[in-house]
C-alpha positions in Angstrom: 121.9 60.7 108.7 123.0 62.3 105.5 126.3 61.7 104.1 128.4 65.0 104.2 128.8 66.6 100.8 131.1 69.3 99.4 127.7 71.4 98.7 128.8 75.0 96.6 125.8 77.7 97.1 125.8 80.3 94.1 123.3 83.4 95.0 123.2 84.5 98.8 119.6 86.7 98.8 116.9 86.4 101.3 116.3 83.2 100.1 119.4 81.2 99.1 121.2 82.5 101.9 119.1 81.0 104.1 119.2 77.6 102.7 122.9 77.9 102.3 122.8 78.1 106.1 120.3 75.4 106.4 122.8 73.2 104.5 126.1 74.0 106.2 124.3 73.1 110.1 123.4 69.8 108.2 126.5 68.9 108.2 127.7 69.4 104.9 131.3 71.5 103.7 129.6 74.4 102.3 131.4 76.5 99.6 130.1 80.0 99.2 129.5 82.2 96.0 127.9 85.8 95.5 128.3 87.9 92.7 128.6 91.1 94.7 130.8 90.7 97.3 128.7 93.1 99.9 125.7 90.7 100.0 128.7 87.9 100.5 130.2 90.1 103.3 126.9 90.4 105.0 126.2 87.0 105.1 129.4 85.9 107.0 128.9 88.2 109.2 125.4 86.8 110.1 126.8 83.5 110.2 130.1 83.1 111.0 132.4 79.9 110.6 129.5 78.2 108.5 131.1 78.1 105.1 134.3 76.1 104.8 135.3 78.2 101.6 134.7 81.5 99.7 134.6 80.9 95.7 136.2 83.4 93.6 134.1 82.1 90.5 131.1 80.0 89.4 133.8 77.8 88.0 135.7 77.7 90.9 133.2 77.1 93.6 132.1 74.3 90.8 135.8 73.0 91.2 135.7 69.6 93.7 131.8 70.4 94.5 129.4 67.1 94.7 126.9 69.0 94.7 126.1 72.6 93.3 123.4 74.9 94.0 121.9 78.1 92.5 119.1 80.8 93.8 120.2 84.1 91.3 117.8 85.9 90.1 116.6 85.5 86.1 117.1 83.7 83.1 120.4 86.0 82.3 121.8 85.6 85.6 121.3 82.1 85.3 122.7 81.5 82.0 125.7 83.9 83.1 126.8 81.2 86.4 126.1 78.5 85.0 126.8 78.4 80.9 129.4 81.0 80.6 132.7 81.1 80.3 133.5 80.9 84.3 130.3 79.0 84.6 129.4 76.5 86.9 129.8 74.0 84.5 133.1 74.1 83.2 134.2 72.6 86.4 131.7 70.4 87.7 132.3 66.9 87.3 130.7 63.7 86.2 128.0 62.3 88.2 127.8 65.3 90.6 124.2 67.1 91.2 123.2 70.4 90.1 120.2 71.6 91.8 118.4 75.3 90.6 116.1 77.2 93.1 115.8 80.0 91.0 112.6 80.9 89.2 113.2 81.0 85.3 111.7 80.0 82.2 111.3 76.6 81.5 113.5 77.1 78.4 116.6 78.0 80.1 115.9 74.8 82.7 115.2 72.9 79.5 118.3 74.2 77.9 120.3 73.5 81.1 119.5 70.3 81.5 120.3 69.1 78.2 123.8 70.7 79.0 123.7 68.7 81.9 122.8 65.7 80.6 126.0 65.7 77.9 128.2 66.3 81.1 126.9 63.1 82.7 125.4 65.6 85.3 122.3 64.7 87.3 120.4 68.1 87.2 117.3 69.2 88.7 115.3 72.5 88.3 113.8 73.1 91.8 111.8 76.4 92.0 110.2 76.9 95.8 107.5 78.1 97.7 107.0 78.9 101.6 108.3 82.5 100.6 111.1 83.9 103.7 109.3 82.8 106.2 109.8 79.1 104.5 113.2 79.4 103.9 114.5 81.2 107.7 112.3 77.9 109.1 113.6 75.4 106.8 109.9 74.6 105.7 109.6 75.2 101.9 108.4 73.2 99.3 110.2 72.7 96.6 108.4 71.5 93.0 111.0 69.3 90.8 111.6 68.7 87.1 114.0 66.3 86.3 114.8 62.4 85.5 114.1 59.8 88.2 118.0 59.1 89.6 118.9 62.9 89.6 115.5 63.9 91.9 116.7 60.7 94.1 120.3 62.1 94.0 119.2 66.2 94.9 116.9 65.1 97.7 119.1 64.4 100.3 120.4 68.0 99.8 117.0 69.6 100.0 115.8 67.7 102.8 117.5 70.1 104.9 115.7 72.7 104.1 112.2 71.5 102.8 109.0 70.2 104.5 107.9 68.6 101.0 109.4 68.0 97.9 107.6 66.9 94.9 108.7 65.8 91.9 106.1 67.1 88.9 108.0 65.7 85.8 110.5 66.0 83.1 113.2 69.1 82.8 111.1 72.4 82.8 108.6 71.0 84.9 109.8 72.3 88.1 109.3 75.9 86.2 105.9 75.6 84.6 104.4 74.4 88.1 105.8 77.5 89.5 104.6 79.2 87.3 101.2 77.7 88.3 101.3 78.8 91.6 102.3 81.9 90.7 99.0 82.3 88.3 97.3 81.1 91.4 98.3 83.2 94.5 98.2 86.4 92.2 94.6 85.5 91.9 93.6 85.6 95.7 95.5 88.5 96.8 93.7 90.5 94.0 90.1 89.4 95.3 91.5 89.3 99.2 92.4 93.0 98.6 89.1 94.1 97.2 87.2 91.9 100.4 89.4 94.0 102.3 88.5 97.5 100.7 84.8 95.9 100.5 84.6 95.2 104.2 86.2 98.4 105.6 83.5 100.7 103.1 80.9 99.0 104.9 82.5 99.5 108.6 82.9 96.4 109.4 85.2 95.1 112.6 88.2 93.6 110.0 89.0 91.1 113.2 85.7 89.9 113.4 85.1 89.4 109.7 88.7 87.6 110.0 87.4 85.5 112.4 84.0 84.9 110.5 84.9 84.0 106.8 88.8 82.1 107.7 86.9 79.1 108.7 84.7 79.0 105.5 85.6 78.0 101.9 87.3 81.7 101.5 89.8 80.4 103.6 93.5 80.9 102.3 96.9 80.8 103.6 97.4 84.6 102.3 94.6 85.2 104.3 95.7 83.3 107.7 98.9 84.9 106.9 98.3 88.4 105.1 94.4 89.8 106.1 95.9 91.6 109.3 99.0 92.8 107.8 97.4 94.2 105.1 95.1 96.1 107.1 97.6 97.8 109.2 99.8 98.6 105.8 102.5 96.7 106.9 104.5 94.8 103.5 107.8 93.9 103.9 107.6 90.3 104.0 110.1 89.0 101.8 109.0 88.5 98.5 108.7 91.8 96.4 106.9 93.1 93.7 109.3 93.4 91.3 110.3 90.1 91.8 106.2 88.7 91.6 106.3 90.9 88.2 109.0 89.1 86.8 107.4 85.5 87.7 104.4 86.7 85.9 105.8 87.8 82.9 107.3 84.3 82.9 104.1 82.8 83.5 101.6 84.8 80.8 104.8 84.2 77.7 104.7 80.4 78.4 101.2 80.8 78.2 101.0 82.3 74.8 103.7 79.5 73.8 101.3 76.9 74.8 97.7 79.0 73.0 96.2 79.1 76.5 94.2 82.3 77.5 95.1 83.7 80.6 93.0 86.8 80.8 93.0 87.0 85.1 96.4 86.7 85.2 97.3 89.5 83.0 94.7 92.0 84.5 96.6 91.3 88.0 100.1 91.8 86.3 98.9 95.4 85.2 97.4 95.8 89.1 100.7 94.9 90.2 102.8 97.5 87.4 100.3 100.7 89.1 101.5 99.8 92.6 105.4 99.4 91.1 104.2 103.0 89.7 103.4 103.9 93.2 107.1 103.0 94.4 105.9 99.6 96.1 107.9 97.5 93.9 110.4 96.2 97.1 107.3 95.9 99.2 106.1 92.2 99.4 103.1 91.2 97.4 100.5 91.5 99.5 101.1 95.5 98.7 98.4 94.7 95.5 95.8 96.3 98.1 97.3 99.7 97.8 95.7 100.7 94.6 92.2 100.7 95.9 91.5 103.6 97.6 90.4 103.1 101.0 86.9 104.2 101.4 84.5 104.9 104.6 87.5 106.4 107.0 
């Protein structure tokens, strides 16, 4: 059994809130912090008694913690809660573990790792995949960047809410691996959207089409989990297009810095911009199909 730790979690959104719940249920002493008081209160109402303490600032959350985890919005948010004047690193003790589950740039992940090294803190950039369902069910996959000793120190905590922990490389590698993931699945959704509209225009039975093709070379997680919901125009499955565009922007920027051409990813990013312009920014990524008009109905 994992030894109980004093664990602080910062960022109680859709993903972070679920992760924090699993950490508390694994027997750790949980401190929580969220910049929006309303979201923090909502989490407490849904999880009565799970948090031992509510911190007043990131620094307060880090004070006395063995492990601090963050899951916030973007680079600026992360810099504020970790490196800011009342940030985590002003109070985190030597030997403690810092785990970031935010999807951010590799640049800031590497910057934080350097700061952590100087403070003798174990640091892991650890973006996740698996979506809202994976977080709720404790079945996330984590792609980790950092030193071997940091991953070893962080893994017992992460095991509470994951099905797979993969150490992909040095600091920043977790974030670049998450970019690979976003590039890959955006392409799958783009072609899945076109395939669905094609099948509709051909007056095919969409359930039978799925049965016919889902066992072959075109099968994917997106097909298995989103074909039926896309058919029904249901797009409320957690990971919003607004966040996907943030992630695609990170990938395209990193691609430019590496001298790598990403023409398909750039095109799909613009497709997502079209759905945003249609008012779909808060719908999940499978709403990409909305940009394609229905034919044959």
